[in-house]
RORO-402274 format. One record per residue (C-alpha): chain; x, y, z; residue in one letter. Coordinates in Angstrom, 2 decimals, always signed. Layout:
<pts>
PT; unit; x; y; z; code
PT; A; X; Y; Z; A
...
</pts>
This chain:
<pts>
PT; unit; x; y; z; code
PT; A; +163.26; +238.01; -77.19; X
PT; A; +163.82; +237.53; -80.90; X
PT; A; +160.81; +238.02; -83.16; X
PT; A; +160.15; +236.95; -86.73; X
PT; A; +159.36; +239.49; -89.43; X
PT; A; +156.41; +238.87; -91.73; X
PT; A; +156.98; +239.19; -95.46; X
PT; A; +155.94; +242.59; -96.78; X
PT; A; +155.13; +243.59; -100.32; X
PT; A; +153.74; +241.39; -103.10; X
PT; A; +155.33; +243.82; -105.58; X
PT; A; +158.74; +242.98; -104.18; X
PT; A; +158.02; +239.28; -104.50; X
PT; A; +156.92; +239.72; -108.11; X
PT; A; +160.03; +241.71; -108.92; X
PT; A; +162.21; +238.99; -107.43; X
PT; A; +160.47; +236.36; -109.49; X
PT; A; +161.12; +238.35; -112.65; X
PT; A; +164.75; +238.92; -111.71; X
PT; A; +165.33; +235.23; -111.09; X
PT; A; +164.72; +234.48; -114.77; X
PT; A; +167.52; +236.75; -116.07; X
PT; A; +170.74; +235.47; -117.59; X
PT; A; +173.72; +235.37; -115.25; X
PT; A; +177.15; +236.24; -116.70; X
PT; A; +179.78; +233.50; -116.72; X
PT; A; +182.07; +234.07; -113.75; X
PT; A; +185.54; +232.58; -113.36; X
PT; A; +186.68; +232.66; -109.73; X
PT; A; +190.40; +232.19; -109.16; X
PT; A; +191.82; +231.81; -105.64; X
PT; A; +194.34; +229.54; -103.93; X
PT; A; +192.40; +229.79; -100.64; X
PT; A; +190.01; +227.16; -99.31; X
PT; A; +187.12; +227.77; -96.91; X
PT; A; +188.36; +227.81; -93.31; X
PT; A; +186.82; +227.84; -89.85; X
PT; A; +183.18; +228.20; -88.95; X
PT; A; +182.95; +231.95; -88.37; X
PT; A; +182.70; +233.11; -91.99; X
PT; A; +179.49; +234.26; -93.64; X
PT; A; +176.74; +233.49; -92.67; X
PT; A; +178.62; +232.91; -89.45; X
PT; A; +177.68; +231.69; -86.00; X
PT; A; +174.14; +233.12; -86.00; X
PT; A; +172.45; +232.72; -89.40; X
PT; A; +169.19; +234.63; -89.65; X
PT; A; +169.72; +236.52; -86.37; X
PT; A; +169.79; +240.34; -86.22; X
PT; A; +169.97; +242.56; -83.15; X
PT; A; +168.81; +246.16; -83.72; X
PT; A; +169.57; +248.77; -81.05; X
PT; A; +167.91; +252.18; -81.24; X
PT; A; +168.60; +255.30; -79.21; X
PT; A; +167.05; +258.73; -79.85; X
PT; A; +170.15; +260.30; -78.26; X
PT; A; +172.68; +258.61; -80.53; X
PT; A; +172.95; +261.49; -83.01; X
PT; A; +171.66; +265.05; -83.20; X
PT; A; +169.85; +265.49; -86.51; X
PT; A; +170.62; +269.17; -86.83; X
PT; A; +174.35; +269.13; -86.13; X
PT; A; +174.91; +265.41; -86.91; X
PT; A; +177.00; +265.26; -83.74; X
PT; A; +177.29; +261.71; -82.38; X
PT; A; +177.17; +260.88; -78.67; X
PT; A; +180.09; +258.48; -78.14; X
PT; A; +178.81; +257.43; -74.72; X
PT; A; +175.46; +256.39; -76.17; X
PT; A; +177.23; +254.53; -78.97; X
PT; A; +179.25; +252.63; -76.36; X
PT; A; +176.08; +251.49; -74.61; X
PT; A; +174.42; +250.55; -77.92; X
PT; A; +177.46; +248.49; -78.87; X
PT; A; +177.60; +246.70; -75.54; X
PT; A; +173.89; +245.84; -75.52; X
PT; A; +173.88; +244.72; -79.15; X
PT; A; +176.90; +242.44; -78.90; X
PT; A; +175.76; +240.82; -75.67; X
PT; A; +172.31; +240.20; -77.11; X
PT; A; +173.67; +238.77; -80.37; X
PT; A; +175.97; +236.30; -78.63; X
PT; A; +174.20; +235.64; -75.34; X
PT; A; +177.45; +236.55; -73.56; X
PT; A; +177.41; +237.96; -70.03; X
PT; A; +179.99; +240.66; -70.83; X
PT; A; +181.12; +242.70; -73.81; X
PT; A; +184.61; +241.20; -73.65; X
PT; A; +183.20; +237.69; -73.79; X
PT; A; +180.97; +238.69; -76.72; X
PT; A; +183.85; +240.07; -78.77; X
PT; A; +186.03; +237.08; -77.97; X
PT; A; +183.55; +234.91; -79.86; X
PT; A; +185.00; +236.52; -82.98; X
PT; A; +188.51; +237.84; -82.30; X
PT; A; +191.42; +237.12; -79.99; X
PT; A; +195.09; +237.82; -79.32; X
PT; A; +196.32; +235.76; -82.28; X
PT; A; +194.22; +237.64; -84.85; X
PT; A; +194.99; +240.42; -87.28; X
PT; A; +191.67; +242.24; -87.55; X
PT; A; +190.40; +244.26; -90.48; X
PT; A; +187.58; +246.77; -90.12; X
PT; A; +185.93; +247.29; -93.49; X
PT; A; +184.88; +250.93; -93.61; X
PT; A; +182.24; +252.38; -95.90; X
PT; A; +183.49; +255.76; -97.08; X
PT; A; +181.98; +255.86; -100.58; X
PT; A; +179.71; +258.74; -99.53; X
PT; A; +182.18; +260.55; -97.29; X
PT; A; +182.08; +263.04; -95.77; X
PT; A; +178.29; +263.25; -96.07; X
PT; A; +177.72; +259.60; -95.17; X
PT; A; +180.30; +257.13; -93.91; X
PT; A; +181.06; +254.57; -91.24; X
PT; A; +180.85; +256.94; -88.27; X
PT; A; +184.22; +257.56; -86.56; X
PT; A; +182.67; +257.15; -83.11; X
PT; A; +181.22; +253.76; -84.10; X
PT; A; +184.52; +252.63; -85.63; X
PT; A; +186.44; +253.82; -82.56; X
PT; A; +184.16; +251.85; -80.25; X
PT; A; +184.68; +248.71; -82.33; X
PT; A; +188.45; +249.25; -82.13; X
PT; A; +188.25; +249.72; -78.36; X
PT; A; +186.39; +246.45; -77.95; X
PT; A; +188.71; +244.54; -80.27; X
PT; A; +191.69; +245.73; -78.21; X
PT; A; +189.86; +244.78; -75.01; X
PT; A; +189.42; +241.29; -76.48; X
PT; A; +193.18; +240.96; -76.62; X
PT; A; +194.13; +242.17; -80.09; X
PT; A; +197.09; +244.56; -80.19; X
PT; A; +196.39; +247.97; -81.73; X
PT; A; +199.19; +247.26; -84.25; X
PT; A; +197.20; +244.24; -85.46; X
PT; A; +194.11; +246.29; -86.38; X
PT; A; +193.67; +247.60; -89.92; X
PT; A; +190.90; +249.93; -91.05; X
PT; A; +190.61; +249.44; -94.78; X
PT; A; +188.82; +250.90; -97.79; X
PT; A; +189.55; +251.33; -101.47; X
PT; A; +189.96; +255.08; -102.00; X
PT; A; +192.36; +257.27; -100.02; X
PT; A; +190.62; +260.62; -100.60; X
PT; A; +187.33; +259.32; -99.19; X
PT; A; +188.95; +257.94; -96.05; X
PT; A; +191.03; +261.08; -95.48; X
PT; A; +187.89; +263.23; -95.43; X
PT; A; +186.69; +261.44; -92.26; X
PT; A; +189.80; +262.08; -90.11; X
PT; A; +189.68; +258.68; -88.40; X
PT; A; +193.12; +259.02; -86.70; X
PT; A; +191.65; +261.65; -84.36; X
PT; A; +189.45; +258.95; -82.85; X
PT; A; +191.88; +256.01; -82.74; X
PT; A; +194.63; +254.87; -80.38; X
PT; A; +198.22; +254.88; -81.56; X
PT; A; +199.27; +251.90; -83.63; X
PT; A; +196.03; +251.25; -85.52; X
PT; A; +196.63; +251.15; -89.28; X
PT; A; +194.54; +252.77; -92.00; X
PT; A; +195.05; +251.10; -95.37; X
PT; A; +193.64; +252.10; -98.76; X
PT; A; +194.16; +250.46; -102.13; X
PT; A; +194.00; +253.42; -104.49; X
PT; A; +195.55; +256.85; -103.96; X
PT; A; +194.46; +257.55; -107.53; X
PT; A; +191.60; +255.78; -109.27; X
PT; A; +192.92; +252.80; -111.18; X
PT; A; +196.01; +252.10; -109.04; X
PT; A; +196.36; +248.32; -108.83; X
PT; A; +199.52; +247.67; -106.82; X
PT; A; +197.55; +246.96; -103.63; X
PT; A; +195.46; +244.17; -105.19; X
PT; A; +196.36; +240.48; -105.16; X
PT; A; +197.06; +239.08; -108.66; X
PT; A; +196.33; +235.56; -107.38; X
PT; A; +192.75; +236.22; -106.20; X
PT; A; +190.26; +237.53; -108.73; X
PT; A; +186.92; +237.15; -110.46; X
PT; A; +187.03; +237.28; -114.24; X
PT; A; +183.94; +238.17; -116.23; X
PT; A; +183.05; +240.25; -119.27; X
PT; A; +179.90; +242.29; -118.77; X
PT; A; +179.88; +244.65; -121.73; X
PT; A; +183.01; +243.72; -123.68; X
PT; A; +185.25; +245.89; -121.46; X
PT; A; +189.04; +245.65; -121.89; X
PT; A; +189.85; +244.79; -118.27; X
PT; A; +187.74; +241.80; -117.25; X
PT; A; +189.28; +241.06; -113.85; X
PT; A; +188.39; +242.27; -110.36; X
PT; A; +191.13; +241.50; -107.84; X
PT; A; +190.88; +241.23; -104.06; X
PT; A; +192.81; +243.70; -101.92; X
PT; A; +196.14; +242.23; -100.87; X
PT; A; +195.66; +243.21; -97.21; X
PT; A; +192.56; +240.98; -97.11; X
PT; A; +194.15; +237.94; -98.70; X
PT; A; +197.63; +238.11; -97.20; X
PT; A; +197.41; +239.96; -93.90; X
PT; A; +194.04; +239.82; -92.14; X
PT; A; +192.66; +236.82; -90.26; X
PT; A; +189.29; +238.33; -89.28; X
PT; A; +187.14; +241.12; -90.78; X
PT; A; +184.42; +243.23; -89.17; X
PT; A; +182.19; +244.90; -91.75; X
PT; A; +180.78; +248.40; -90.97; X
PT; A; +178.33; +249.47; -93.71; X
PT; A; +175.68; +252.21; -93.71; X
PT; A; +171.96; +252.24; -94.42; X
PT; A; +171.93; +253.56; -97.98; X
PT; A; +169.95; +253.61; -101.16; X
PT; A; +171.95; +252.74; -104.29; X
PT; A; +171.17; +253.71; -107.87; X
PT; A; +172.32; +250.35; -109.29; X
PT; A; +171.88; +247.71; -106.58; X
PT; A; +168.81; +249.22; -104.91; X
PT; A; +170.48; +249.27; -101.51; X
PT; A; +174.09; +249.22; -100.39; X
PT; A; +174.51; +247.41; -97.11; X
PT; A; +176.61; +244.57; -95.74; X
PT; A; +176.96; +242.62; -98.98; X
PT; A; +177.86; +245.44; -101.30; X
PT; A; +180.27; +247.02; -98.81; X
PT; A; +182.26; +243.85; -98.26; X
PT; A; +182.18; +242.89; -101.95; X
PT; A; +182.57; +246.04; -104.04; X
PT; A; +184.65; +247.60; -101.26; X
PT; A; +187.26; +244.82; -101.23; X
PT; A; +187.77; +244.25; -104.98; X
PT; A; +189.13; +246.36; -107.82; X
PT; A; +187.44; +247.32; -111.07; X
PT; A; +183.84; +246.82; -109.96; X
PT; A; +182.08; +249.87; -111.43; X
PT; A; +182.34; +248.19; -114.84; X
PT; A; +179.26; +246.17; -113.87; X
PT; A; +177.11; +249.22; -114.79; X
PT; A; +176.62; +250.48; -118.34; X
PT; A; +173.91; +252.87; -119.50; X
PT; A; +170.71; +251.56; -117.88; X
PT; A; +171.97; +248.04; -117.18; X
PT; A; +173.74; +246.79; -114.06; X
PT; A; +174.96; +243.30; -113.18; X
PT; A; +174.97; +244.00; -109.46; X
PT; A; +172.26; +241.34; -109.19; X
PT; A; +174.81; +238.53; -109.39; X
PT; A; +178.19; +240.27; -109.10; X
PT; A; +177.82; +241.41; -105.48; X
PT; A; +177.16; +237.95; -104.09; X
PT; A; +179.74; +236.35; -106.33; X
PT; A; +182.47; +238.65; -105.00; X
PT; A; +181.37; +238.30; -101.37; X
PT; A; +181.59; +234.51; -101.63; X
PT; A; +185.22; +234.49; -102.81; X
PT; A; +187.75; +232.98; -100.42; X
PT; A; +189.35; +234.10; -98.19; X
PT; A; +186.98; +237.09; -97.96; X
PT; A; +184.01; +234.90; -97.09; X
PT; A; +185.71; +232.89; -94.34; X
PT; A; +187.40; +235.89; -92.74; X
PT; A; +184.33; +238.15; -92.55; X
PT; A; +182.92; +237.21; -89.15; X
PT; A; +180.77; +240.14; -87.98; X
PT; A; +178.63; +242.93; -89.46; X
PT; A; +177.85; +246.11; -87.53; X
PT; A; +175.38; +248.12; -89.57; X
PT; A; +175.93; +251.80; -88.82; X
PT; A; +172.43; +253.20; -89.11; X
PT; A; +172.88; +256.35; -87.07; X
PT; A; +172.11; +258.16; -90.30; X
PT; A; +171.24; +256.94; -93.76; X
PT; A; +170.52; +257.95; -97.35; X
PT; A; +167.14; +257.24; -98.93; X
PT; A; +167.96; +258.58; -102.42; X
PT; A; +171.09; +259.32; -104.42; X
PT; A; +173.26; +256.75; -102.67; X
PT; A; +175.90; +255.62; -102.23; X
PT; A; +176.89; +259.30; -102.12; X
PT; A; +175.29; +262.04; -100.07; X
PT; A; +176.02; +265.50; -101.45; X
PT; A; +172.52; +266.73; -100.60; X
PT; A; +171.33; +266.57; -96.99; X
PT; A; +167.70; +266.57; -98.04; X
PT; A; +168.04; +262.88; -98.91; X
PT; A; +169.49; +261.89; -95.54; X
PT; A; +167.46; +260.44; -92.69; X
PT; A; +168.28; +259.36; -89.16; X
PT; A; +167.30; +255.81; -88.10; X
PT; A; +169.57; +256.17; -85.01; X
PT; A; +170.24; +252.43; -84.99; X
PT; A; +173.10; +249.98; -84.84; X
PT; A; +172.43; +246.45; -86.07; X
PT; A; +174.55; +243.41; -85.23; X
PT; A; +174.74; +240.12; -87.12; X
PT; A; +177.02; +237.48; -88.57; X
PT; A; +174.58; +237.05; -91.48; X
PT; A; +174.90; +239.83; -94.11; X
PT; A; +171.87; +238.68; -96.08; X
PT; A; +169.52; +238.95; -93.09; X
PT; A; +170.64; +242.52; -92.34; X
PT; A; +170.35; +243.57; -95.97; X
PT; A; +166.90; +242.00; -96.28; X
PT; A; +165.75; +244.25; -93.43; X
PT; A; +167.55; +247.19; -95.06; X
PT; A; +165.51; +246.77; -98.24; X
PT; A; +162.32; +247.43; -96.30; X
PT; A; +163.89; +250.32; -94.33; X
PT; A; +164.99; +252.13; -97.49; X
PT; A; +161.89; +251.33; -99.51; X
PT; A; +159.67; +252.34; -96.59; X
PT; A; +161.43; +255.69; -96.28; X
PT; A; +161.15; +256.27; -100.02; X
PT; A; +157.43; +255.53; -99.86; X
PT; A; +157.07; +257.95; -96.95; X
PT; A; +158.82; +260.64; -99.03; X
PT; A; +156.68; +259.96; -102.12; X
PT; A; +159.46; +258.38; -104.18; X
PT; A; +159.21; +255.35; -106.44; X
PT; A; +160.09; +251.96; -105.03; X
PT; A; +163.59; +250.52; -105.42; X
PT; A; +161.81; +247.55; -107.03; X
PT; A; +160.40; +249.74; -109.83; X
PT; A; +161.80; +248.58; -113.19; X
PT; A; +159.69; +250.80; -115.46; X
PT; A; +161.95; +252.35; -118.16; X
PT; A; +160.01; +255.61; -118.00; X
PT; A; +161.78; +256.42; -114.74; X
PT; A; +165.29; +256.10; -116.20; X
PT; A; +167.40; +259.25; -116.16; X
PT; A; +167.88; +259.59; -119.92; X
PT; A; +165.24; +262.05; -121.10; X
PT; A; +163.54; +262.23; -117.71; X
PT; A; +162.15; +265.72; -117.00; X
PT; A; +163.16; +265.49; -113.33; X
PT; A; +166.83; +265.28; -114.31; X
PT; A; +169.38; +262.84; -113.01; X
PT; A; +168.97; +263.51; -109.30; X
PT; A; +165.23; +263.58; -108.66; X
PT; A; +163.80; +260.97; -106.27; X
PT; A; +161.64; +259.53; -109.05; X
PT; A; +164.60; +258.94; -111.36; X
PT; A; +166.62; +255.75; -111.75; X
PT; A; +170.13; +255.88; -113.20; X
PT; A; +169.92; +252.12; -113.82; X
PT; A; +167.35; +249.37; -113.59; X
PT; A; +167.90; +248.72; -109.89; X
PT; A; +168.74; +245.25; -108.63; X
PT; A; +167.69; +244.81; -104.96; X
PT; A; +167.29; +241.15; -105.84; X
PT; A; +171.05; +240.84; -105.32; X
PT; A; +170.32; +240.12; -101.67; X
PT; A; +168.24; +237.03; -102.46; X
PT; A; +170.82; +235.96; -105.04; X
PT; A; +173.50; +236.07; -102.32; X
PT; A; +171.29; +233.91; -100.12; X
PT; A; +171.26; +231.36; -102.93; X
PT; A; +175.06; +231.24; -102.68; X
PT; A; +174.77; +230.27; -99.02; X
PT; A; +175.74; +233.67; -97.61; X
PT; A; +172.71; +234.01; -95.35; X
PT; A; +168.96; +233.90; -94.75; X
PT; A; +166.65; +235.93; -96.99; X
PT; A; +163.16; +234.72; -96.02; X
PT; A; +161.70; +237.21; -93.54; X
PT; A; +159.74; +234.40; -91.91; X
PT; A; +163.07; +232.84; -90.93; X
PT; A; +164.87; +236.00; -89.81; X
PT; A; +164.87; +236.50; -86.05; X
PT; A; +165.01; +240.16; -85.01; X
PT; A; +165.67; +241.39; -81.49; X
PT; A; +164.88; +245.09; -81.14; X
PT; A; +166.34; +246.99; -78.18; X
PT; A; +165.33; +250.53; -77.20; X
PT; A; +167.70; +252.62; -75.09; X
</pts>
């Protein structure tokens, strides 16, 4: 059965209250696309999250993934999310033979942390079983070098496409000039962030596959940040010195059409995660192993749970909270250096998840989030 999570942490609530009073930059959203269908975020099941855990999913020492266990986790999670009697029926709630399906990878921390190839391959297998031709499936991400480091073709059937926007940082040919968000954060020269052309002009449905990660600017990087910053160009400009505008920029990008309407499912790859130093993972000492997959159509609900997962792990490891906004922990002049677990590169903005809820992207209140936990 689904259970409701109680709200944890008065400090988090206080931080959110303080964040809500900040000034929001003036955003200009330009798109010729209108909202379409009923599957887009927050989707068919607002506020519902299925979390499947298996101790056998990944070996912590070798980081080897058991594909058979992943298959069972995927089947149980999708059936539970949808109430379907079979995996094929569950997947057909979201995709079918007439669709062109995008799978939004998260490779920003590759090869240390990434959407796991075995998880991605199992999603592809199920999408094909639901009637979508392999040639109509596109794995996509922004940066070619990150994707190449994961060797996804070894795990995929013939015909599946892998598309990236930038072979070199700053390439813009793969972005759509007709779909963009314009905003000046710090007086930068280029004030536009454009949506990837494959999203706007090719795909009809998107499945989002983020990781459980800490992030030095946004606090956490989960469903929302992966689908937003991972689908648009020129997003790192939202950070400057200690200040980041991830608080409002992440949700603003995620809500742009057609990205919002076409993103129909989120599969949180929590086989392993990063509790400090994210979104990258050059140092294994900051990795941990939740050994979970989470399933939802609501990105806000998943990310609200992620906040507590990451902050709880940081507390366990003796690190400062992602809600901590004290300037004394900023990297500049900090004796621990830039990489210590009690150092912030920016004033973190985990409040971006609640901001996205305010845009209608999902349910933030833990009292209203229904969680079904399955143990294999």
